[in-house]
Every structure is written in C-alpha cells, then in structure tokens.
C-alpha positions in Angstrom: 55.8 49.7 25.9 52.4 49.9 24.0 51.1 47.1 21.7 51.9 47.8 18.1 49.0 48.6 15.8 50.8 47.4 12.7 52.2 44.0 12.1 54.8 43.2 9.5 54.3 40.0 7.5 56.6 39.3 4.5 57.6 43.0 4.3 53.9 44.1 4.2 52.4 46.1 6.9 48.9 45.0 8.2 46.8 46.6 10.8 46.0 44.2 13.7 42.3 45.2 13.8 41.9 44.4 10.1 43.4 41.0 10.6 41.1 40.2 13.5 38.1 41.4 11.6 39.0 39.4 8.5 39.4 36.3 10.7 36.0 36.9 12.3 34.4 37.1 8.8 36.2 34.0 7.8 34.9 32.0 10.8 31.3 33.2 10.2 31.5 32.2 6.6 32.9 28.8 7.5 30.1 28.2 10.0 27.4 29.0 7.4 29.0 26.7 4.9 29.2 23.9 7.4 25.5 24.2 8.1 24.6 24.0 4.4 26.9 21.1 3.5 25.1 18.5 1.4 25.1 14.9 2.5 26.7 12.3 0.2 24.2 9.5 1.0 21.3 8.8 3.3 22.0 7.0 6.6 20.2 3.8 6.9 19.6 1.7 10.1 21.7 -1.4 10.4 19.1 -4.2 10.9 21.6 -7.1 10.9 21.8 -9.2 14.1 24.1 -7.8 16.7 26.9 -10.4 16.0 26.9 -9.5 12.3 27.4 -5.8 12.7 31.2 -6.0 13.3 34.0 -8.0 11.6 34.9 -9.6 14.9 31.3 -10.7 15.4 31.1 -12.2 11.9 34.3 -14.1 12.5 33.2 -15.4 15.9 29.7 -16.5 14.6 29.9 -17.2 10.9 26.5 -17.5 9.3 27.4 -18.1 5.6 26.2 -21.7 5.6 23.7 -21.5 8.4 20.6 -21.4 6.1 21.8 -24.3 3.9 20.2 -27.8 4.6 22.6 -30.3 6.0 23.8 -32.7 3.3 25.4 -36.1 3.8 27.8 -37.6 1.4 27.2 -41.3 0.8 30.1 -43.6 0.0 28.9 -45.8 -2.5 
C-alpha cells in the first residue's frame, strides 16, 4: 500500500507536501524572530560577597547589623 498524498483534517483535504513546506517556513520564521528578540533589561554582574548571593547564604551569615558600631546599654 502506497503512502497517501492527501491527508484529511476536519473534513478538509490537505496535501502532505504542502503541510511539510508550511512547517519548514514556520520554523525558519521562528528562528529569525528568536534571533531578533529584544532584551527586557541589561544583565549586570553580581558584585556582592559570595555568601550574600543566595538566600541560604544570607540566612547563614547575616550582615544587616555588621557595619553598625557596638552599643552598650547602661543601667542607670
């Protein structure tokens, strides 16, 4: 049995070669669009210390009050 040249989709007849050609064009167009996609924002280098780059690191080594001078409370 030979392969059918026509495919039926929703009671419409389509030639298999046309479907393949349309798909190739679709993929080529998609590749071109992907190359021209604009960026939303510029990437910047993360210059924080290594421990502060992740939430786990910030939790393990908190630095919120590290720069504040030590203050003693006097009772009196």
